[in-house]
MDTraj code that builds the backbone (N, CA, C; nanometers):
import mdtraj as md
import numpy as np

residues = "MET PRO LYS LEU LYS THR ARG LYS SER ALA ALA LYS ARG PHE ARG LYS THR ALA GLY GLY LYS LEU LYS TYR SER LYS ALA GLY SER GLY HIS LEU LEU GLY SER LYS SER ARG LYS ARG LYS ARG ASN LEU ARG SER ALA GLY VAL LEU SER ALA VAL GLU THR ARG ARG ILE GLU GLY MET ILE GLY GLY".split()
xyz = np.array([
    [2.5788, 7.5309, -6.9564],
    [2.5202, 7.4379, -7.0538],
    [2.3699, 7.4439, -7.0478],
    [2.3003, 7.4434, -7.1588],
    [2.1625, 7.4468, -7.1574],
    [2.0948, 7.3198, -7.1009],
    [1.9718, 7.3353, -7.0461],
    [1.9073, 7.2149, -6.9949],
    [1.8629, 7.1284, -7.1119],
    [1.8572, 6.9957, -7.0849],
    [1.8078, 6.9011, -7.1878],
    [1.6590, 6.9148, -7.2029],
    [1.6110, 6.9096, -7.3177],
    [1.4699, 6.9058, -7.3480],
    [1.4132, 6.7684, -7.3628],
    [1.2981, 6.7497, -7.2985],
    [1.2307, 6.6150, -7.3065],
    [1.1615, 6.6024, -7.4494],
    [1.1779, 6.4908, -7.5066],
    [1.1049, 6.4684, -7.6365],
    [0.9710, 6.4156, -7.5943],
    [0.8713, 6.5002, -7.6088],
    [0.7353, 6.4720, -7.5570],
    [0.6800, 6.3461, -7.6198],
    [0.7048, 6.3165, -7.7515],
    [0.6510, 6.1954, -7.8157],
    [0.7019, 6.0739, -7.7430],
    [0.8306, 6.0765, -7.6931],
    [0.8740, 5.9507, -7.6265],
    [0.8251, 5.9497, -7.4875],
    [0.8029, 6.0637, -7.4274],
    [0.7601, 6.0725, -7.2861],
    [0.6251, 6.0224, -7.2695],
    [0.5373, 6.0357, -7.3764],
    [0.3983, 5.9865, -7.3694],
    [0.3902, 5.8415, -7.3869],
    [0.4978, 5.7787, -7.4386],
    [0.4885, 5.6362, -7.4775],
    [0.5589, 5.5422, -7.3796],
    [0.6537, 5.6032, -7.2960],
    [0.7243, 5.5213, -7.2030],
    [0.7138, 5.5546, -7.0634],
    [0.7093, 5.4699, -6.9697],
    [0.7065, 5.4947, -6.8253],
    [0.8119, 5.4216, -6.7552],
    [0.8787, 5.4795, -6.6575],
    [0.9768, 5.4152, -6.5767],
    [0.9217, 5.3290, -6.4653],
    [0.9797, 5.2068, -6.4499],
    [0.9400, 5.1284, -6.3348],
    [1.0282, 5.1539, -6.2070],
    [0.9931, 5.1009, -6.1043],
    [1.0752, 5.1266, -5.9849],
    [1.2106, 5.0808, -5.9937],
    [1.2322, 4.9707, -6.0725],
    [1.3610, 4.9234, -6.0921],
    [1.4401, 4.9957, -6.2059],
    [1.3868, 5.0924, -6.2669],
    [1.4585, 5.1655, -6.3627],
    [1.4410, 5.1214, -6.5024],
    [1.3567, 5.0176, -6.5280],
    [1.3258, 4.9661, -6.6590],
    [1.2221, 5.0629, -6.7163],
    [1.2131, 5.0537, -6.8497],
    [1.1027, 5.1251, -6.9284],
    [0.9922, 5.0295, -6.9780],
    [0.8790, 5.0675, -6.9514],
    [0.7584, 4.9842, -7.0012],
    [0.6880, 5.0698, -7.0894],
    [0.6153, 4.9968, -7.1825],
    [0.5357, 5.0700, -7.2887],
    [0.4181, 4.9742, -7.3188],
    [0.3160, 5.0390, -7.3895],
    [0.1973, 4.9625, -7.4168],
    [0.2221, 4.9033, -7.5573],
    [0.1734, 4.7868, -7.5849],
    [0.1995, 4.7276, -7.7074],
    [0.1081, 4.7722, -7.8188],
    [0.1579, 4.7675, -7.9336],
    [0.0838, 4.8038, -8.0559],
    [-0.0046, 4.6929, -8.1002],
    [-0.1146, 4.7368, -8.1692],
    [-0.2012, 4.6397, -8.2328],
    [-0.3314, 4.6092, -8.1620],
    [-0.3665, 4.6839, -8.0523],
    [-0.4924, 4.6642, -7.9825],
    [-0.5988, 4.7661, -8.0087],
    [-0.5734, 4.8442, -8.1047],
    [-0.6685, 4.9613, -8.1276],
    [-0.7905, 4.9264, -8.2114],
    [-0.7717, 4.8443, -8.3217],
    [-0.8900, 4.8143, -8.4024],
    [-0.8643, 4.6775, -8.4792],
    [-0.9617, 4.6365, -8.5569],
    [-0.9515, 4.5081, -8.6262],
    [-0.9317, 4.3935, -8.5365],
    [-1.0059, 4.3954, -8.4215],
    [-0.9838, 4.2990, -8.3148],
    [-1.0541, 4.1700, -8.3369],
    [-1.1553, 4.1635, -8.4214],
    [-1.2407, 4.0498, -8.4462],
    [-1.1588, 3.9357, -8.5096],
    [-1.0510, 3.9629, -8.5875],
    [-0.9684, 3.8650, -8.6486],
    [-0.8519, 3.8153, -8.5674],
    [-0.8346, 3.8815, -8.4460],
    [-0.7261, 3.8344, -8.3631],
    [-0.7772, 3.7440, -8.2559],
    [-0.6914, 3.6431, -8.2184],
    [-0.7358, 3.5418, -8.1235],
    [-0.7398, 3.6108, -7.9785],
    [-0.8204, 3.5320, -7.8879],
    [-0.8337, 3.5831, -7.7554],
    [-0.6971, 3.5814, -7.6875],
    [-0.6080, 3.4948, -7.7141],
    [-0.4781, 3.4796, -7.6508],
    [-0.3914, 3.5990, -7.6960],
    [-0.4066, 3.6348, -7.8223],
    [-0.3282, 3.7464, -7.8786],
    [-0.3719, 3.8794, -7.8104],
    [-0.5102, 3.8983, -7.8088],
    [-0.5588, 4.0179, -7.7556],
    [-0.5148, 4.0255, -7.5952],
    [-0.5233, 3.9211, -7.5263],
    [-0.4905, 3.9099, -7.3880],
    [-0.3430, 3.9572, -7.3670],
    [-0.2574, 3.9096, -7.4506],
    [-0.1172, 3.9305, -7.4450],
    [-0.0881, 4.0791, -7.4694],
    [-0.1741, 4.1425, -7.5616],
    [-0.1484, 4.2860, -7.6037],
    [-0.1866, 4.3721, -7.4738],
    [-0.2663, 4.3272, -7.3874],
    [-0.3039, 4.4113, -7.2760],
    [-0.1913, 4.4434, -7.1740],
    [-0.1096, 4.3414, -7.1681],
    [0.0046, 4.3525, -7.0670],
    [0.1066, 4.4469, -7.1205],
    [0.1711, 4.5171, -7.0268],
    [0.2796, 4.6161, -7.0761],
    [0.4056, 4.5408, -7.1102],
    [0.4745, 4.6026, -7.2169],
    [0.6005, 4.5428, -7.2583],
    [0.7089, 4.6105, -7.1860],
    [0.8203, 4.5472, -7.1727],
    [0.9453, 4.6088, -7.1164],
    [1.0537, 4.6104, -7.2161],
    [1.1251, 4.7265, -7.2281],
    [1.2217, 4.7445, -7.3238],
    [1.3453, 4.6647, -7.2892],
    [1.4257, 4.6280, -7.3905],
    [1.5469, 4.5649, -7.3666],
    [1.6497, 4.6688, -7.3141],
    [1.7675, 4.6182, -7.2716],
    [1.8699, 4.7094, -7.2194],
    [1.9273, 4.8057, -7.3182],
    [1.9394, 4.7559, -7.4455],
    [1.9958, 4.8333, -7.5538],
    [1.8937, 4.9492, -7.5810],
    [1.7664, 4.9163, -7.5972],
    [1.6673, 5.0156, -7.6322],
    [1.6509, 5.1164, -7.5080],
    [1.6588, 5.0589, -7.3942],
    [1.6483, 5.1606, -7.2711],
    [1.7560, 5.2634, -7.2822],
    [1.8761, 5.2262, -7.3071],
    [1.9797, 5.3312, -7.3190],
    [1.9485, 5.4351, -7.4291],
    [1.8853, 5.3939, -7.5309],
    [1.8563, 5.4773, -7.6457],
    [1.7460, 5.5763, -7.6027],
    [1.6440, 5.5321, -7.5428],
    [1.5285, 5.6041, -7.5086],
    [1.5445, 5.6917, -7.3861],
    [1.6242, 5.6517, -7.2894],
    [1.6393, 5.7269, -7.1687],
    [1.6823, 5.8724, -7.1897],
    [1.7731, 5.8928, -7.2856],
    [1.8097, 6.0308, -7.3165],
    [1.7012, 6.1128, -7.3791],
    [1.6025, 6.0554, -7.4334],
    [1.4925, 6.1174, -7.4888],
    [1.3884, 6.1653, -7.3756],
    [1.3777, 6.0875, -7.2753],
    [1.2800, 6.1169, -7.1744],
    [1.3504, 6.1905, -7.0492],
    [1.4673, 6.2163, -7.0583],
    [1.5423, 6.2887, -6.9543],
    [1.5706, 6.1973, -6.8403],
    [1.5938, 6.0693, -6.8600],
    [1.6292, 5.9766, -6.7569],
    [1.7714, 5.9695, -6.7494],
])
top = md.Topology()
chain = top.add_chain()
for i, resn in enumerate(residues, 1):
    res = top.add_residue(resn, chain, resSeq=i)
    for name in ("N", "CA", "C"):
        top.add_atom(name, md.element.get_by_symbol(name[0]), res)
traj = md.Trajectory(xyz[None], top)
């Protein structure tokens, strides 16, 4: 059986934590930041964690 290929687009967007969850950087912090509140921008800095359903879907793409 051939080896599984990693989907590079997904591999660049997600990282695995020590506990096996997938974390990602949140969208919306690239530009037009003047109209967003401090609280909103601060929350965008922290990494998001995928839900269990999404984790199962993405793990196959990144070879997990």
